[in-house]
Each structure stands twice: as C-alpha cells, then as structure tokens.
A tleap script that builds the chain and sets N, CA, C and O, in Angstrom:
source leaprc.protein.ff14SB
mol = sequence {
  NMET HIE SER SER THR ALA ASN SER GLY SER
  PRO ALA PRO GLN PRO GLY ALA PRO TRP TRP
  ARG TYR PRO MET MET TRP LEU VAL VAL GLY
  GLY PRO ALA ALA VAL VAL VAL ALA GLY PHE
  ILE THR LEU TRP LEU ALA VAL LYS HIE VAL
  ASP PRO VAL LEU THR VAL PRO SER THR ALA
  SER ALA GLY ASP LYS ASN ALA ALA ALA PRO
  ALA MET GLN ALA ARG ASN HIE ALA ALA THR
  PRO SER CARG
}
set mol.1.N position { 42.661 0.739 -19.351 }
set mol.1.CA position { 42.426 0.110 -18.034 }
set mol.1.C position { 41.285 1.217 -17.546 }
set mol.1.O position { 41.590 2.406 -17.635 }
set mol.2.N position { 40.128 0.893 -17.092 }
set mol.2.CA position { 39.025 1.607 -16.756 }
set mol.2.C position { 38.666 1.405 -15.563 }
set mol.2.O position { 38.191 0.308 -15.271 }
set mol.3.N position { 38.818 2.476 -14.533 }
set mol.3.CA position { 38.578 2.341 -13.068 }
set mol.3.C position { 37.590 2.988 -12.879 }
set mol.3.O position { 37.449 4.003 -13.562 }
set mol.4.N position { 36.546 2.622 -11.871 }
set mol.4.CA position { 35.343 3.467 -11.524 }
set mol.4.C position { 35.791 4.696 -10.518 }
set mol.4.O position { 34.993 5.591 -10.241 }
set mol.5.N position { 37.108 4.666 -10.004 }
set mol.5.CA position { 37.373 5.666 -9.287 }
set mol.5.C position { 38.489 6.538 -9.941 }
set mol.5.O position { 39.301 7.146 -9.243 }
set mol.6.N position { 38.501 6.573 -11.113 }
set mol.6.CA position { 39.538 7.328 -12.127 }
set mol.6.C position { 38.756 8.858 -11.856 }
set mol.6.O position { 39.506 9.771 -11.509 }
set mol.7.N position { 37.394 9.148 -11.990 }
set mol.7.CA position { 37.033 10.811 -12.074 }
set mol.7.C position { 36.914 11.112 -10.758 }
set mol.7.O position { 37.256 12.246 -10.420 }
set mol.8.N position { 36.425 10.206 -9.769 }
set mol.8.CA position { 36.230 10.833 -8.332 }
set mol.8.C position { 37.205 11.391 -7.443 }
set mol.8.O position { 37.010 12.417 -6.792 }
set mol.9.N position { 38.623 10.472 -7.410 }
set mol.9.CA position { 39.743 11.159 -6.814 }
set mol.9.C position { 39.739 10.082 -5.515 }
set mol.9.O position { 40.775 9.702 -4.970 }
set mol.10.N position { 38.561 9.715 -5.171 }
set mol.10.CA position { 38.481 8.870 -3.918 }
set mol.10.C position { 37.961 7.316 -4.181 }
set mol.10.O position { 37.163 7.039 -5.077 }
set mol.11.N position { 38.494 6.403 -3.325 }
set mol.11.CA position { 38.152 5.181 -3.833 }
set mol.11.C position { 36.769 4.791 -3.270 }
set mol.11.O position { 36.506 4.911 -2.074 }
set mol.12.N position { 35.895 4.317 -4.188 }
set mol.12.CA position { 34.645 3.808 -3.872 }
set mol.12.C position { 34.551 2.894 -2.631 }
set mol.12.O position { 35.459 2.068 -2.539 }
set mol.13.N position { 33.627 2.896 -1.674 }
set mol.13.CA position { 33.484 1.726 -0.558 }
set mol.13.C position { 33.083 0.516 -1.199 }
set mol.13.O position { 32.310 0.471 -2.156 }
set mol.14.N position { 33.646 -0.503 -0.629 }
set mol.14.CA position { 33.283 -2.023 -1.214 }
set mol.14.C position { 31.857 -2.280 -0.947 }
set mol.14.O position { 31.323 -1.759 0.032 }
set mol.15.N position { 31.265 -2.975 -1.674 }
set mol.15.CA position { 29.632 -3.329 -1.378 }
set mol.15.C position { 29.457 -3.921 -0.098 }
set mol.15.O position { 28.259 -4.023 0.169 }
set mol.16.N position { 30.156 -4.315 0.725 }
set mol.16.CA position { 29.759 -4.732 2.072 }
set mol.16.C position { 30.319 -3.711 3.170 }
set mol.16.O position { 30.487 -3.970 4.362 }
set mol.17.N position { 30.577 -2.474 2.510 }
set mol.17.CA position { 31.252 -1.642 3.698 }
set mol.17.C position { 29.969 -1.213 4.545 }
set mol.17.O position { 28.805 -1.328 4.161 }
set mol.18.N position { 30.428 -0.660 5.853 }
set mol.18.CA position { 29.386 -0.186 6.748 }
set mol.18.C position { 28.696 1.197 6.100 }
set mol.18.O position { 29.251 1.880 5.239 }
set mol.19.N position { 27.449 1.464 6.647 }
set mol.19.CA position { 26.747 2.546 6.237 }
set mol.19.C position { 27.470 3.761 6.341 }
set mol.19.O position { 27.058 4.563 5.503 }
set mol.20.N position { 28.400 4.216 7.053 }
set mol.20.CA position { 29.054 5.333 7.489 }
set mol.20.C position { 30.277 5.487 6.403 }
set mol.20.O position { 30.943 6.523 6.372 }
set mol.21.N position { 30.503 4.498 5.603 }
set mol.21.CA position { 31.446 4.721 4.398 }
set mol.21.C position { 30.900 5.421 3.161 }
set mol.21.O position { 31.587 5.867 2.242 }
set mol.22.N position { 29.543 5.460 3.261 }
set mol.22.CA position { 28.831 5.923 1.882 }
set mol.22.C position { 28.798 7.478 2.149 }
set mol.22.O position { 28.059 7.883 3.046 }
set mol.23.N position { 29.593 8.414 1.388 }
set mol.23.CA position { 29.126 9.816 1.512 }
set mol.23.C position { 27.827 10.331 1.232 }
set mol.23.O position { 27.494 11.455 1.609 }
set mol.24.N position { 27.036 9.530 0.556 }
set mol.24.CA position { 25.523 9.853 0.450 }
set mol.24.C position { 24.835 9.938 1.494 }
set mol.24.O position { 24.194 10.953 1.765 }
set mol.25.N position { 24.864 8.806 2.296 }
set mol.25.CA position { 24.451 8.592 3.645 }
set mol.25.C position { 24.315 9.695 4.732 }
set mol.25.O position { 23.419 9.890 5.554 }
set mol.26.N position { 25.593 10.423 4.464 }
set mol.26.CA position { 25.914 11.591 5.397 }
set mol.26.C position { 25.113 12.619 5.061 }
set mol.26.O position { 24.646 13.307 5.969 }
set mol.27.N position { 24.845 12.879 3.859 }
set mol.27.CA position { 23.742 13.805 3.354 }
set mol.27.C position { 22.270 13.379 3.668 }
set mol.27.O position { 21.371 14.210 3.796 }
set mol.28.N position { 22.096 12.124 3.776 }
set mol.28.CA position { 20.589 11.878 3.826 }
set mol.28.C position { 20.448 12.134 5.429 }
set mol.28.O position { 19.686 13.013 5.832 }
set mol.29.N position { 21.109 11.441 6.208 }
set mol.29.CA position { 21.035 11.507 7.686 }
set mol.29.C position { 21.521 12.818 8.325 }
set mol.29.O position { 20.869 13.300 9.251 }
set mol.30.N position { 22.758 13.485 7.824 }
set mol.30.CA position { 23.247 14.767 8.264 }
set mol.30.C position { 22.198 15.900 8.284 }
set mol.30.O position { 22.142 16.599 9.296 }
set mol.31.N position { 21.335 16.150 7.219 }
set mol.31.CA position { 20.305 17.374 7.195 }
set mol.31.C position { 19.461 17.133 8.493 }
set mol.31.O position { 19.598 17.808 9.513 }
set mol.32.N position { 18.556 16.082 8.345 }
set mol.32.CA position { 17.584 15.776 9.728 }
set mol.32.C position { 18.264 16.033 10.889 }
set mol.32.O position { 17.817 16.875 11.669 }
set mol.33.N position { 19.384 15.375 11.150 }
set mol.33.CA position { 20.253 15.320 12.331 }
set mol.33.C position { 20.424 16.836 12.910 }
set mol.33.O position { 20.070 17.209 14.028 }
set mol.34.N position { 21.088 17.681 11.831 }
set mol.34.CA position { 21.453 18.900 12.028 }
set mol.34.C position { 20.137 19.768 12.571 }
set mol.34.O position { 20.140 20.632 13.448 }
set mol.35.N position { 19.064 19.301 11.823 }
set mol.35.CA position { 17.555 20.174 12.488 }
set mol.35.C position { 17.131 19.764 13.782 }
set mol.35.O position { 16.527 20.498 14.564 }
set mol.36.N position { 17.506 18.391 14.033 }
set mol.36.CA position { 17.204 18.052 15.468 }
set mol.36.C position { 18.049 18.725 16.524 }
set mol.36.O position { 17.523 19.196 17.533 }
set mol.37.N position { 19.361 18.778 16.307 }
set mol.37.CA position { 20.066 19.467 17.118 }
set mol.37.C position { 19.952 20.968 17.119 }
set mol.37.O position { 20.430 21.577 18.076 }
set mol.38.N position { 19.381 21.609 16.163 }
set mol.38.CA position { 19.030 22.993 16.250 }
set mol.38.C position { 17.562 23.073 16.816 }
set mol.38.O position { 17.270 24.180 17.267 }
set mol.39.N position { 16.909 22.428 16.857 }
set mol.39.CA position { 15.841 22.240 17.678 }
set mol.39.C position { 15.803 22.200 19.169 }
set mol.39.O position { 14.961 22.775 19.860 }
set mol.40.N position { 16.888 21.397 19.643 }
set mol.40.CA position { 17.009 21.420 21.009 }
set mol.40.C position { 17.964 22.531 21.305 }
set mol.40.O position { 18.044 22.811 22.501 }
set mol.41.N position { 18.764 23.282 20.423 }
set mol.41.CA position { 19.265 24.380 20.939 }
set mol.41.C position { 18.231 25.389 21.317 }
set mol.41.O position { 18.186 25.955 22.410 }
set mol.42.N position { 17.250 25.601 20.140 }
set mol.42.CA position { 16.270 26.405 20.287 }
set mol.42.C position { 15.378 26.157 21.811 }
set mol.42.O position { 15.227 27.032 22.663 }
set mol.43.N position { 14.907 24.892 21.885 }
set mol.43.CA position { 14.177 24.467 23.137 }
set mol.43.C position { 15.137 25.074 24.292 }
set mol.43.O position { 14.595 25.876 25.052 }
set mol.44.N position { 16.366 24.808 24.484 }
set mol.44.CA position { 17.293 25.148 25.527 }
set mol.44.C position { 17.320 26.948 25.876 }
set mol.44.O position { 17.305 27.436 27.006 }
set mol.45.N position { 17.358 27.610 24.744 }
set mol.45.CA position { 17.381 29.012 24.752 }
set mol.45.C position { 15.986 29.381 25.240 }
set mol.45.O position { 15.868 30.315 26.034 }
set mol.46.N position { 14.970 28.734 24.833 }
set mol.46.CA position { 13.434 29.196 25.119 }
set mol.46.C position { 13.184 28.905 26.569 }
set mol.46.O position { 12.278 29.471 27.182 }
set mol.47.N position { 13.945 28.068 27.093 }
set mol.47.CA position { 13.524 27.653 28.564 }
set mol.47.C position { 14.553 28.441 29.323 }
set mol.47.O position { 14.128 28.910 30.378 }
set mol.48.N position { 16.003 28.734 28.987 }
set mol.48.CA position { 16.624 29.505 29.972 }
set mol.48.C position { 16.495 31.018 29.943 }
set mol.48.O position { 16.836 31.734 30.884 }
set mol.49.N position { 15.850 31.570 28.516 }
set mol.49.CA position { 15.690 32.880 28.391 }
set mol.49.C position { 14.226 33.078 28.420 }
set mol.49.O position { 13.677 33.329 27.347 }
set mol.50.N position { 13.406 32.988 29.664 }
set mol.50.CA position { 11.971 32.878 29.447 }
set mol.50.C position { 11.794 34.659 29.476 }
set mol.50.O position { 12.560 35.369 30.127 }
set mol.51.N position { 10.700 35.175 28.686 }
set mol.51.CA position { 10.201 36.359 28.993 }
set mol.51.C position { 9.674 36.571 29.993 }
set mol.51.O position { 8.923 35.667 30.361 }
set mol.52.N position { 9.781 37.824 30.922 }
set mol.52.CA position { 8.960 38.014 32.130 }
set mol.52.C position { 7.519 38.267 32.072 }
set mol.52.O position { 7.165 38.793 31.017 }
set mol.53.N position { 6.638 38.044 32.884 }
set mol.53.CA position { 5.266 38.387 32.652 }
set mol.53.C position { 5.190 39.675 33.207 }
set mol.53.O position { 5.870 39.876 34.214 }
set mol.54.N position { 4.357 40.784 32.662 }
set mol.54.CA position { 4.321 41.794 32.920 }
set mol.54.C position { 3.255 42.165 33.531 }
set mol.54.O position { 2.183 41.798 33.051 }
set mol.55.N position { 3.260 42.986 34.745 }
set mol.55.CA position { 2.408 42.905 35.720 }
set mol.55.C position { 1.580 44.192 35.781 }
set mol.55.O position { 0.551 44.289 36.449 }
set mol.56.N position { 2.167 45.289 34.947 }
set mol.56.CA position { 1.894 46.546 34.603 }
set mol.56.C position { 0.101 46.498 34.204 }
set mol.56.O position { -0.112 45.686 33.303 }
set mol.57.N position { -0.747 46.973 34.544 }
set mol.57.CA position { -2.156 47.142 34.019 }
set mol.57.C position { -2.027 48.205 32.804 }
set mol.57.O position { -1.501 49.318 32.801 }
set mol.58.N position { -2.704 47.469 31.739 }
set mol.58.CA position { -3.000 48.331 30.629 }
set mol.58.C position { -3.546 49.806 30.687 }
set mol.58.O position { -4.627 49.992 31.247 }
set mol.59.N position { -2.877 50.836 30.153 }
set mol.59.CA position { -3.445 52.145 30.614 }
set mol.59.C position { -4.739 52.358 29.656 }
set mol.59.O position { -5.494 53.242 30.061 }
set mol.60.N position { -5.094 51.763 28.564 }
set mol.60.CA position { -6.095 52.054 27.955 }
set mol.60.C position { -7.486 50.982 28.360 }
set mol.60.O position { -7.311 49.792 28.625 }
set mol.61.N position { -8.546 51.489 28.353 }
set mol.61.CA position { -9.536 50.690 28.676 }
set mol.61.C position { -10.406 50.237 27.837 }
set mol.61.O position { -10.079 50.603 26.709 }
set mol.62.N position { -11.572 49.480 27.825 }
set mol.62.CA position { -11.956 48.527 26.696 }
set mol.62.C position { -13.065 49.830 26.010 }
set mol.62.O position { -13.387 49.893 24.823 }
set mol.63.N position { -13.399 50.550 26.829 }
set mol.63.CA position { -14.225 51.936 26.225 }
set mol.63.C position { -13.641 53.278 25.776 }
set mol.63.O position { -14.264 54.298 25.480 }
set mol.64.N position { -12.351 53.076 25.784 }
set mol.64.CA position { -11.638 54.463 25.628 }
set mol.64.C position { -11.400 54.554 23.953 }
set mol.64.O position { -10.571 53.841 23.387 }
set mol.65.N position { -12.144 55.411 23.334 }
set mol.65.CA position { -11.821 55.548 22.112 }
set mol.65.C position { -10.285 56.014 21.488 }
set mol.65.O position { -9.760 55.797 20.395 }
set mol.66.N position { -9.861 56.689 22.595 }
set mol.66.CA position { -8.581 57.366 22.067 }
set mol.66.C position { -7.256 56.389 22.204 }
set mol.66.O position { -6.098 56.635 21.866 }
set mol.67.N position { -7.864 55.073 22.876 }
set mol.67.CA position { -6.719 53.819 22.836 }
set mol.67.C position { -6.246 53.671 21.528 }
set mol.67.O position { -5.059 53.458 21.280 }
set mol.68.N position { -7.242 53.786 20.562 }
set mol.68.CA position { -7.333 53.233 19.186 }
set mol.68.C position { -6.658 54.262 18.429 }
set mol.68.O position { -6.489 53.971 17.245 }
set mol.69.N position { -6.160 55.570 18.863 }
set mol.69.CA position { -6.095 56.554 17.860 }
set mol.69.C position { -4.697 56.409 17.075 }
set mol.69.O position { -4.617 57.090 16.053 }
set mol.70.N position { -3.678 55.682 17.382 }
set mol.70.CA position { -2.506 55.268 16.655 }
set mol.70.C position { -2.704 54.467 15.533 }
set mol.70.O position { -2.209 54.576 14.411 }
set mol.71.N position { -3.657 53.475 16.069 }
set mol.71.CA position { -3.974 52.383 14.784 }
set mol.71.C position { -4.863 52.965 13.797 }
set mol.71.O position { -4.863 52.642 12.609 }
set mol.72.N position { -5.608 53.820 14.317 }
set mol.72.CA position { -6.455 54.468 13.110 }
set mol.72.C position { -5.736 55.420 12.099 }
set mol.72.O position { -6.001 55.472 10.898 }
set mol.73.N position { -4.778 56.174 12.752 }
set mol.73.CA position { -3.964 57.034 12.125 }
set mol.73.C position { -3.107 56.392 11.010 }
set mol.73.O position { -2.886 56.880 9.901 }
set mol.74.N position { -2.647 55.168 11.517 }
set mol.74.CA position { -1.855 54.143 10.555 }
set mol.74.C position { -2.854 53.807 9.520 }
set mol.74.O position { -2.579 54.030 8.341 }
set mol.75.N position { -4.124 53.229 9.895 }
set mol.75.CA position { -4.672 52.695 9.070 }
set mol.75.C position { -5.472 53.750 8.011 }
set mol.75.O position { -5.686 53.381 6.857 }
set mol.76.N position { -5.856 54.954 8.435 }
set mol.76.CA position { -5.851 56.333 7.530 }
set mol.76.C position { -4.900 56.805 6.572 }
set mol.76.O position { -5.105 57.432 5.533 }
set mol.77.N position { -3.492 56.285 7.240 }
set mol.77.CA position { -2.475 56.917 6.404 }
set mol.77.C position { -2.296 55.935 5.357 }
set mol.77.O position { -2.035 56.475 4.281 }
set mol.78.N position { -2.352 54.584 5.310 }
set mol.78.CA position { -2.420 53.433 4.561 }
set mol.78.C position { -3.259 53.539 3.393 }
set mol.78.O position { -2.911 53.278 2.241 }
set mol.79.N position { -4.589 54.013 3.841 }
set mol.79.CA position { -5.602 53.851 2.798 }
set mol.79.C position { -5.611 55.147 1.885 }
set mol.79.O position { -6.312 55.207 0.875 }
set mol.80.N position { -4.796 56.171 2.301 }
set mol.80.CA position { -5.041 57.544 1.739 }
set mol.80.C position { -4.014 57.480 0.223 }
set mol.80.O position { -2.863 57.053 0.306 }
set mol.81.N position { -4.438 57.826 -0.758 }
set mol.81.CA position { -3.472 57.438 -1.971 }
set mol.81.C position { -2.612 58.403 -1.853 }
set mol.81.O position { -2.812 59.431 -1.206 }
set mol.82.N position { -1.277 58.043 -2.669 }
set mol.82.CA position { -0.355 59.199 -2.603 }
set mol.82.C position { -0.500 60.024 -3.876 }
set mol.82.O position { -1.067 59.626 -4.894 }
set mol.83.N position { 0.072 61.211 -3.712 }
set mol.83.CA position { -0.024 62.150 -4.825 }
set mol.83.C position { 1.203 62.183 -5.440 }
set mol.83.O position { 1.383 62.908 -6.419 }
savepdb mol mol.pdb
quit
C-alpha cells in the first residue's frame, strides 16, 4: 500500500483545493507580501520621524583653505605607506 502522504506527514490537498491550501503558494506570495509590508513600515517611520532642517550657517566659506584641513589630513594619512 503506497501513499503519497507517507513521507510528508501531512495530507496533500486535493487537486481542486483553493490556492491557500497549497504550502508552496505561501512561499511564493509570502515573500513579496512581507517586503511590501516592510516598505509601508519604512515609509511610516520616514514620515513620522522627519529629520529637522539645519538653519545654522556653515562656518567654512568656499575660499577658506583651512576648511578642508581634516579631509586633507585623512587623505594624506591614507596615502602614506605603512612602515
């Protein structure tokens, strides 16, 4: 007596069963559905916790060479070979 449900442990749905009775359909539909839900949660968080606009003017002017000093030091440090 050979049965198709002998190895799976749960009875297979009948051929005319609704789509939600097939476990593979939950894998196909569940992944994209979870991504859509996560997208709406991300949108809600972005709208609820908006970053404030900074009104403090920048302390470095465009012609100030000292404004780029930290960037230049980092560049020179990264370009220096280690000993």
